[in-house]
C-alpha positions in Angstrom: -190.7 -5.0 -92.7 -194.0 -3.2 -93.3 -195.5 -1.7 -96.5 -192.1 -0.5 -97.9 -191.7 0.0 -101.7 -188.5 0.1 -103.7 -190.1 2.2 -106.4 -188.6 5.7 -106.1 -188.8 7.0 -109.7 -188.1 10.7 -108.7 -185.0 9.8 -106.8 -183.7 7.6 -109.6 -184.2 10.3 -112.2 -182.4 12.8 -110.0 -179.5 10.5 -109.4 -180.3 10.1 -105.6 -180.4 6.3 -105.3 -177.4 4.4 -104.0 -176.5 1.4 -106.1 -178.1 -1.1 -103.7 -181.5 0.7 -103.9 -181.2 1.1 -107.7 -180.6 -2.6 -108.1 -183.6 -3.4 -105.9 -185.8 -1.1 -107.9 -184.7 -2.6 -111.2 -185.1 -6.2 -110.1 -188.5 -5.6 -108.5 -189.9 -3.4 -111.3 -188.2 -4.6 -114.5 -190.9 -3.3 -116.9 -191.4 0.0 -115.2 -190.9 3.6 -116.5 -187.9 3.7 -114.0 -186.3 0.6 -115.5 -186.8 1.9 -119.1 -185.4 5.3 -118.1 -182.3 3.8 -116.4 -181.5 1.5 -119.3 -182.0 4.3 -121.9 -179.9 6.7 -119.8 -177.1 4.1 -119.7 -177.2 3.8 -123.5 -177.5 7.6 -124.2 -175.7 9.6 -121.6 -175.6 12.7 -123.8 -179.4 13.3 -123.8 -180.9 15.3 -121.0 -182.6 13.0 -118.4 -186.0 14.9 -118.7 -186.1 14.4 -122.5 -185.5 10.7 -122.2 -188.1 10.4 -119.4 -190.6 12.5 -121.4 -190.4 10.2 -124.5 -190.8 7.1 -122.3 -193.8 8.5 -120.5 -195.5 9.6 -123.8 -195.0 6.0 -125.1 -196.5 4.6 -121.8 -199.5 7.1 -122.1 -200.3 5.7 -125.6 -200.1 2.1 -124.4 -202.4 2.8 -121.4 -204.8 5.3 -122.7 -207.8 3.0 -122.1 -207.0 3.1 -118.4 -207.4 6.9 -118.0 -210.6 8.7 -117.1 -212.3 9.6 -120.4 -212.3 13.3 -119.4 -208.7 13.5 -118.3 -207.7 16.0 -120.9 -210.2 18.5 -119.5 -209.4 17.7 -115.8 -207.2 18.9 -113.0 -205.0 16.3 -111.3 -203.7 16.9 -107.8 -200.8 14.9 -106.5 -200.9 14.2 -102.8 -197.8 12.7 -101.3 -199.2 10.4 -98.6 -197.7 7.9 -96.2 -194.4 8.6 -94.5 -194.5 12.4 -95.0 -197.9 12.9 -93.3 -196.8 11.8 -89.8 -193.2 10.5 -90.1 -190.6 11.7 -87.6 -187.5 12.0 -89.9 -186.4 15.5 -91.1 -186.9 14.6 -94.8 -190.5 13.6 -94.0 -191.3 16.7 -92.0 -189.8 18.8 -94.8 -192.4 17.2 -97.2 -195.5 17.5 -95.1 -198.5 17.9 -97.5 -200.2 21.2 -98.1 -203.1 22.1 -95.9 -206.6 21.7 -97.3 -207.1 25.4 -97.0 -203.9 26.1 -99.0 -205.1 23.7 -101.8 -208.5 25.3 -101.9 -206.8 28.7 -102.3 -204.6 27.4 -105.1 -207.7 26.1 -106.9 -210.1 28.9 -106.2 -210.4 29.7 -110.0 -210.4 26.1 -111.2 -213.6 24.9 -112.7 -212.4 21.5 -114.0 -213.3 18.1 -112.9 -210.7 17.1 -110.2 -208.8 13.9 -109.7 -206.3 13.0 -107.0 -203.3 10.7 -107.5 -201.1 9.3 -104.7 -201.1 6.5 -102.2 -199.5 5.8 -98.9 -195.9 5.5 -99.7 -193.0 4.2 -97.6 -189.4 3.7 -98.7 -186.5 2.2 -96.8 -185.5 5.5 -95.2 -189.1 6.1 -94.0 -190.2 6.3 -90.4 -191.7 3.0 -89.2 -194.8 4.3 -87.5 -196.8 2.9 -90.4 -200.2 2.8 -88.7 -200.0 6.4 -87.5 -199.0 7.5 -91.0 -201.7 5.5 -92.8 -204.4 6.7 -90.5 -203.3 10.3 -90.8 -203.0 9.9 -94.6 -206.5 8.5 -94.9 -208.0 11.3 -92.8 -206.1 14.0 -94.9 -207.1 12.3 -98.2 -210.8 12.2 -97.2 -210.7 15.9 -96.2 -209.1 16.9 -99.5 -211.7 14.9 -101.5 -214.6 16.4 -99.6 -213.4 20.0 -99.6 -212.2 20.0 -103.2 -214.9 17.8 -104.6 -212.2 15.5 -106.1 -212.2 11.8 -106.9 -209.2 9.7 -105.8 -207.8 7.5 -108.6 -206.8 4.3 -106.9 -204.5 2.9 -109.6 -202.0 1.6 -107.1 -199.5 2.2 -109.9 -197.0 5.1 -109.8 -196.4 4.9 -113.5 -200.1 5.0 -114.4 -200.5 8.0 -112.0 -197.6 9.8 -113.7 -199.2 9.2 -117.1 -202.6 10.5 -115.9 -200.9 13.6 -114.5 -199.1 14.2 -117.8 -202.3 13.9 -119.8 -204.4 16.3 -117.6 -205.3 19.8 -118.4 -203.9 21.2 -115.2 -201.5 19.6 -112.7 -201.2 20.6 -109.0 -197.7 19.7 -107.7 -197.3 17.8 -104.4 -194.2 17.4 -102.3 -191.2 15.4 -103.3 -189.1 14.4 -106.4 -191.8 12.3 -108.0 -194.2 15.3 -108.3 -191.3 17.5 -109.4 -190.5 15.3 -112.4 -194.2 15.4 -113.5 -194.0 19.2 -113.5 -190.8 19.1 -115.5 -192.2 16.7 -118.1 -195.3 18.9 -118.4 -193.1 22.0 -118.9 -191.4 20.2 -121.8 -194.9 19.7 -123.3 -196.0 23.3 -122.6 -198.7 22.2 -120.2 -200.1 24.2 -117.2 -199.0 23.5 -113.7 -199.7 24.9 -110.3 -196.2 24.7 -108.7 -195.4 24.8 -105.1 -193.8 28.0 -103.9 -193.3 27.1 -100.3 
């Protein structure tokens, strides 16, 4: 089957998961932010999704604070969507190709903060199956970004922890996809600074 994950938090929050994919996510990640969000949303359909998610994420931040870099509140976090979108053949992957290193450098030309990168090679059931090509291209791209931006890659291997790190940072640089979009929206609720994608 390859390195496919059922954890699609952005798609779940935006109501884009079919029932089968939602059930799989919930059974494979029962203690995740996604599972907590879904259960809370079922019990409180009146509240806005982003308010529910924000409260859950803030609780998770408190629980995991010892796992964050000590300087996270003074740092810039860059989300890189890696994996399927880097070299996949499907239209939805091509649409989410990551930003060029030059574009990222331009976005951050006035940024003097310590920089961290979140993101890992991600593949979901609708992803292209050219895994090796995508992984190789992702690793090359990630290494270029780290070198050019003098950024450190946080290898948490945990989408929930990455989300918490992004929410606690001083500045967040949006990547492609729904996951990155929900981070921006949570941070807006908290009046935190983002560099949003305009392309």
